[in-house]
Backbone as JSON, one array per atom type, in Angstrom:
{
  "sequence": "MKEFTYTIKDALGIHARPAGLLAKKAKSYADTTVTISANGKTVNAGQLMKLMALGAKQGTEVTIACEGANEEEAAAGMKAFMEENL",
  "N": [[24.11, 12.23, -4.29], [21.95, 9.72, -5.63], [19.02, 9.3, -7.25], [15.95, 7.72, -8.47], [13.02, 6.89, -9.69], [10.09, 4.36, -9.49], [7.58, 2.48, -11.26], [5.9, -0.41, -9.62], [5.46, -3.4, -10.81], [4.95, -6.13, -10.69], [2.05, -8.54, -9.9], [1.9, -8.78, -7.28], [3.17, -6.99, -5.94], [5.77, -6.03, -3.31], [6.53, -8.67, -2.55], [7.55, -11.47, 0.1], [9.28, -13.16, -1.61], [10.9, -11.43, -3.47], [11.19, -9.42, -2.48], [13.31, -9.92, -0.65], [15.37, -11.12, -2.28], [15.72, -8.18, -2.96], [16.64, -7.12, -0.62], [19.16, -8.11, -0.76], [20.29, -6.98, -2.99], [21.04, -4.7, -1.84], [22.27, -4.83, 0.01], [24.88, -5.84, -1.32], [26.15, -3.37, -1.83], [28.52, -2.05, -0.64], [29.95, 0.31, 0.41], [27.65, 1.88, 0.52], [24.49, 3.51, 0.78], [21.14, 2.76, 0.65], [17.84, 3.23, 0.15], [14.81, 3.1, -0.06], [11.59, 4.73, -0.78], [8.17, 4.74, 0.03], [4.86, 5.39, 0.07], [4.64, 7.16, 1.88], [6.77, 5.95, 3.83], [9.91, 5.89, 4.74], [12.33, 3.77, 4.19], [15.42, 1.6, 4.94], [16.8, -0.43, 1.79], [18.14, -2.53, 2.75], [16.87, -3.88, 4.6], [14.7, -6.95, 5.34], [12.52, -7.34, 6.42], [11.43, -4.56, 6.92], [11.53, -4.11, 3.99], [9.24, -5.43, 3.47], [7.12, -4.4, 5.2], [6.05, -1.64, 3.8], [3.83, -2.11, 2.42], [3.78, -1.77, -0.59], [2.46, -2.38, -3.36], [1.19, -3.58, -6.56], [1.57, -1.0, -8.81], [1.84, 1.06, -7.12], [4.19, 3.47, -6.7], [7.75, 4.23, -6.01], [10.44, 5.01, -4.64], [13.49, 5.04, -5.31], [17.13, 5.54, -3.81], [20.08, 6.47, -3.79], [23.45, 6.45, -1.73], [26.66, 7.42, -1.31], [30.01, 5.79, -1.54], [29.7, 4.28, -3.6], [27.49, 5.0, -5.56], [26.45, 5.52, -8.32], [26.84, 3.29, -9.67], [25.54, 1.38, -7.89], [23.1, 2.84, -7.73], [22.45, 2.42, -10.9], [22.52, -0.29, -10.78], [20.21, -1.32, -9.07], [18.16, -0.51, -10.36], [18.41, -1.63, -12.38], [17.46, -4.28, -11.53], [15.05, -3.75, -10.27], [13.42, -3.35, -12.53], [13.95, -6.13, -13.97], [12.58, -8.23, -11.99], [10.47, -6.6, -10.68]],
  "CA": [[22.8, 10.84, -3.85], [21.73, 9.21, -6.6], [17.61, 8.53, -6.85], [15.04, 7.28, -9.34], [11.31, 6.06, -9.36], [9.98, 3.49, -10.35], [6.32, 1.96, -10.95], [6.05, -1.59, -9.04], [4.73, -3.88, -12.17], [4.49, -7.17, -10.16], [0.93, -8.13, -9.81], [1.97, -9.52, -6.03], [3.91, -5.99, -5.54], [7.12, -6.31, -3.26], [6.47, -9.94, -1.16], [8.34, -12.38, 0.38], [10.75, -13.56, -2.63], [11.82, -10.5, -4.34], [12.22, -8.43, -1.06], [14.72, -10.82, 0.21], [15.89, -10.84, -3.58], [16.58, -7.03, -3.29], [17.85, -6.8, 0.2], [20.6, -8.55, -0.94], [21.13, -6.89, -3.48], [20.7, -3.4, -1.89], [23.54, -4.86, 0.67], [26.01, -5.98, -2.0], [26.96, -2.1, -2.33], [28.86, -1.84, 1.14], [30.45, 1.53, 0.53], [26.21, 3.07, -0.26], [23.32, 3.34, 1.06], [19.9, 2.34, -0.23], [16.51, 3.46, 1.24], [13.45, 3.09, -0.89], [10.53, 5.12, -0.1], [6.98, 4.04, -0.83], [3.36, 5.5, 0.91], [4.9, 7.93, 2.97], [7.7, 5.8, 4.73], [11.2, 5.88, 3.64], [12.95, 2.48, 4.86], [16.56, 0.65, 4.85], [16.24, -1.24, 1.73], [19.24, -4.41, 2.85], [15.96, -4.97, 5.75], [13.8, -7.58, 4.94], [10.87, -7.14, 7.21], [11.11, -3.28, 6.57], [10.82, -3.77, 2.93], [7.97, -5.73, 2.92], [6.03, -3.18, 5.66], [6.32, -0.58, 2.67], [3.04, -2.02, 1.69], [3.76, -1.47, -2.05], [1.09, -3.44, -4.23], [1.63, -3.61, -8.19], [1.17, 0.21, -9.6], [2.82, 1.86, -6.31], [5.42, 4.23, -7.34], [8.69, 4.08, -5.01], [11.52, 6.01, -5.14], [15.33, 4.53, -4.45], [17.95, 6.59, -3.65], [21.46, 5.98, -3.52], [24.56, 7.42, -1.46], [28.06, 7.1, -0.96], [30.68, 5.82, -2.62], [28.95, 3.53, -4.92], [26.37, 5.61, -5.66], [26.57, 5.6, -9.14], [26.61, 1.55, -9.59], [23.92, 0.9, -6.93], [21.63, 2.69, -8.93], [22.41, 1.62, -12.04], [22.33, -2.39, -10.31], [19.35, -1.24, -8.2], [17.32, 0.12, -11.52], [17.98, -2.89, -13.59], [16.63, -5.44, -10.5], [13.75, -3.61, -10.02], [12.86, -3.86, -14.09], [13.92, -7.6, -13.96], [12.09, -8.35, -11.09], [8.9, -6.31, -9.58]],
  "C": [[22.08, 10.95, -5.56], [19.96, 8.55, -6.86], [16.88, 8.11, -8.39], [13.59, 6.54, -9.01], [11.19, 5.09, -10.24], [8.64, 2.49, -10.03], [6.68, 0.14, -10.43], [4.23, -2.38, -10.13], [4.41, -5.36, -11.44], [3.25, -7.23, -9.16], [0.79, -8.7, -8.19], [2.3, -8.54, -5.05], [5.26, -6.63, -4.74], [6.26, -7.38, -1.69], [7.82, -10.35, -1.01], [9.69, -12.73, -0.7], [11.83, -12.19, -2.89], [12.24, -9.42, -3.16], [13.44, -9.32, -0.22], [15.52, -10.75, -0.92], [16.65, -9.3, -3.4], [17.0, -6.63, -1.99], [18.98, -7.18, 0.39], [21.35, -7.96, -1.85], [21.01, -5.41, -3.12], [22.14, -3.35, -1.37], [24.57, -5.09, -0.05], [26.45, -4.55, -1.75], [27.73, -1.67, -0.89], [29.13, -0.83, 1.25], [28.95, 2.9, 0.26], [25.59, 2.92, 0.28], [22.66, 3.25, 0.41], [19.42, 2.6, 0.19], [15.34, 3.22, -0.19], [12.34, 3.78, -0.03], [9.37, 4.98, -0.93], [5.96, 4.4, 0.16], [3.68, 6.32, 2.3], [6.28, 7.66, 4.01], [8.99, 5.93, 3.53], [12.41, 4.25, 4.99], [14.32, 1.89, 4.1], [16.29, -0.45, 3.57], [17.25, -2.69, 1.89], [18.39, -4.3, 4.28], [15.19, -5.17, 5.31], [12.29, -7.11, 5.28], [10.55, -5.77, 6.74], [10.77, -2.98, 5.17], [9.2, -4.13, 2.62], [6.83, -4.89, 3.85], [5.67, -2.2, 5.0], [4.91, -0.95, 2.29], [2.77, -1.83, -0.08], [3.5, -2.77, -2.46], [2.01, -3.3, -5.31], [0.85, -1.26, -8.24], [1.34, 1.67, -8.46], [4.16, 2.43, -6.76], [6.38, 4.29, -6.33], [9.59, 4.42, -5.79], [12.98, 5.52, -4.28], [16.36, 5.02, -4.94], [19.33, 6.19, -3.34], [22.4, 6.83, -3.17], [25.09, 7.03, -0.87], [28.69, 6.51, -2.32], [30.65, 5.28, -3.68], [27.85, 3.93, -5.5], [25.87, 5.46, -7.3], [26.37, 3.8, -9.91], [25.37, 1.23, -8.96], [23.01, 1.02, -7.67], [21.47, 2.35, -10.05], [21.68, 0.13, -11.9], [21.01, -2.24, -9.98], [17.5, -0.91, -9.47], [17.42, -1.41, -11.9], [17.05, -4.08, -12.35], [15.52, -4.98, -10.69], [12.88, -4.26, -11.57], [12.9, -5.27, -14.27], [12.77, -8.14, -13.39], [10.91, -8.03, -10.23], [8.33, -5.27, -11.29]]
}
């Protein structure tokens, strides 16, 4: 399992538009499960409504974990996505 932490920089946090893009990105790693943890909750990053329910606002530290056949690629891709979009 590969994991990293990231602090949300977007003023609105994980809201509808970036959450949708994040879920799509997480689903693109077919043989890997991507989860996000914040505020004491852990959710599958491929599930839009659960992502939004995390309540991750600006300044919230999230932990992204990737487990599966493509975990190295998924972790690198998710980290780049977070830095570019959130």
